[in-house]
C-alpha positions in Angstrom: -78.5 -280.2 -159.8 -78.4 -281.0 -156.0 -79.6 -279.0 -153.5 -77.0 -276.9 -151.2 -76.7 -278.9 -147.9 -74.8 -276.4 -146.3 -76.9 -273.4 -146.4 -78.6 -271.0 -142.9 -80.5 -272.7 -140.6 -83.3 -271.4 -137.8 -80.7 -273.7 -135.1 -79.3 -271.2 -132.7 -75.2 -271.0 -132.9 -75.8 -270.1 -129.0 -77.6 -273.5 -128.6 -75.5 -275.0 -130.6 -72.4 -274.6 -128.7 -74.0 -274.8 -125.6 -75.0 -278.4 -126.4 -71.0 -279.2 -127.4 -70.2 -282.2 -125.1 -66.5 -281.5 -124.6 -66.4 -279.0 -122.2 -62.6 -277.2 -123.5 -64.2 -277.6 -126.9 -67.2 -275.8 -126.2 -65.4 -273.6 -124.3 -62.9 -272.9 -127.1 -65.9 -273.1 -129.7 -67.3 -269.9 -127.6 -64.0 -268.0 -127.3 -64.0 -268.6 -131.4 -67.5 -267.2 -132.5 -66.9 -264.4 -130.0 -63.4 -263.8 -132.1 -65.2 -264.2 -135.5 -68.3 -262.4 -134.6 -65.9 -259.2 -133.0 -63.6 -259.1 -136.2 -66.6 -259.3 -138.7 -69.7 -257.4 -137.2 -71.9 -260.0 -137.5 -73.7 -262.2 -135.4 -73.4 -265.9 -135.5 -75.3 -268.0 -137.8 -75.7 -272.1 -138.3 -74.6 -273.1 -141.8 -76.2 -276.9 -141.9 -75.5 -279.2 -138.6 -72.6 -278.0 -137.3 -70.9 -275.5 -139.1 -71.0 -271.7 -137.2 -70.8 -269.0 -139.8 -70.9 -265.3 -139.9 -71.7 -263.1 -143.2 -72.4 -264.8 -146.7 -71.9 -264.3 -149.7 -72.4 -265.3 -152.9 -70.6 -267.6 -155.3 -70.6 -268.7 -158.9 -68.2 -271.4 -160.4 -67.8 -271.4 -164.2 -69.7 -274.6 -164.5 -72.4 -273.2 -163.6 -72.6 -273.9 -160.3 -73.3 -271.3 -157.4 -74.4 -270.9 -154.3 -74.2 -269.1 -150.9 -72.3 -269.9 -148.0 -70.4 -268.1 -145.2 -67.6 -265.5 -145.5 -65.9 -267.1 -142.4 -66.7 -270.0 -139.8 -65.7 -272.8 -137.9 -66.7 -276.2 -136.7 -66.2 -277.7 -133.0 -66.0 -281.1 -134.2 -64.7 -284.2 -132.0 -61.2 -284.5 -132.5 -60.6 -280.4 -132.9 -62.0 -277.3 -134.3 -62.2 -276.6 -137.6 -61.6 -273.5 -138.9 -63.2 -272.5 -142.9 -60.0 -269.6 -143.0 -57.0 -270.8 -145.2 -57.2 -269.5 -149.5 -56.3 -272.5 -150.7 -52.3 -272.1 -151.2 -51.5 -270.6 -148.3 -48.6 -269.0 -149.2 -49.3 -265.9 -148.0 -50.3 -267.2 -145.0 -47.1 -269.1 -143.8 -45.2 -266.6 -142.0 -48.6 -266.4 -139.9 -49.2 -270.1 -139.8 -45.3 -270.5 -138.4 -45.9 -268.1 -135.7 -49.6 -269.4 -134.8 -48.5 -272.6 -132.6 -49.6 -276.1 -132.7 -51.7 -276.9 -135.5 -52.9 -278.4 -138.9 -54.0 -277.4 -142.3 -55.8 -278.7 -144.7 -56.7 -276.7 -148.4 -58.8 -273.8 -146.6 -59.4 -275.5 -143.3 -57.4 -274.7 -140.3 -57.3 -277.5 -137.2 -56.9 -276.8 -133.8 -57.0 -279.4 -130.5 -57.2 -276.6 -128.2 -56.9 -273.0 -128.6 -54.4 -273.6 -125.4 -51.9 -273.8 -128.4 -51.8 -271.7 -130.1 -51.3 -268.0 -129.9 -54.5 -265.8 -129.8 -53.3 -262.5 -131.6 -51.8 -264.4 -134.6 -55.1 -266.3 -135.0 -57.5 -263.1 -135.1 -54.1 -261.7 -137.8 -55.2 -265.4 -139.5 -59.1 -264.6 -139.4 -58.9 -260.8 -140.2 -57.0 -261.7 -143.3 -59.4 -264.4 -144.3 -62.1 -261.7 -143.8 -60.4 -259.1 -145.8 -59.8 -262.0 -148.9 -63.2 -262.6 -148.9 -64.5 -258.5 -149.0 -62.0 -257.9 -151.6 -63.2 -261.3 -153.5 -66.9 -261.1 -152.5 -67.9 -257.4 -151.8 -70.7 -257.2 -149.8 
């Protein structure tokens, strides 16, 4: 079985965020890190080269594949912030997403170009709900 590429590293999340080239993306990344740290009560850790994660959980698929990943996290990518906070089907999140502001979604990702485009209270609600789902599915 191939080794997982996304695992914790010794790189400082703060140093990683300080090195984000775009000043808006850097500030937004730091703001999301503060939000997720406050919600989780956990310090940020780097997962792979570009994901800032909070907490961890162990998963095991029916296929036997297993690993450890962050409970919630984000990546300040060049074009947008990618938040790993969606549940995959989105039905229970539709109302919050409708109130969030300008964003896009993928299966489990929330894409935001600038935090100025979204309602931060709604974003916090989404992050809290994501953590609650993880806590229910993977108790610490």
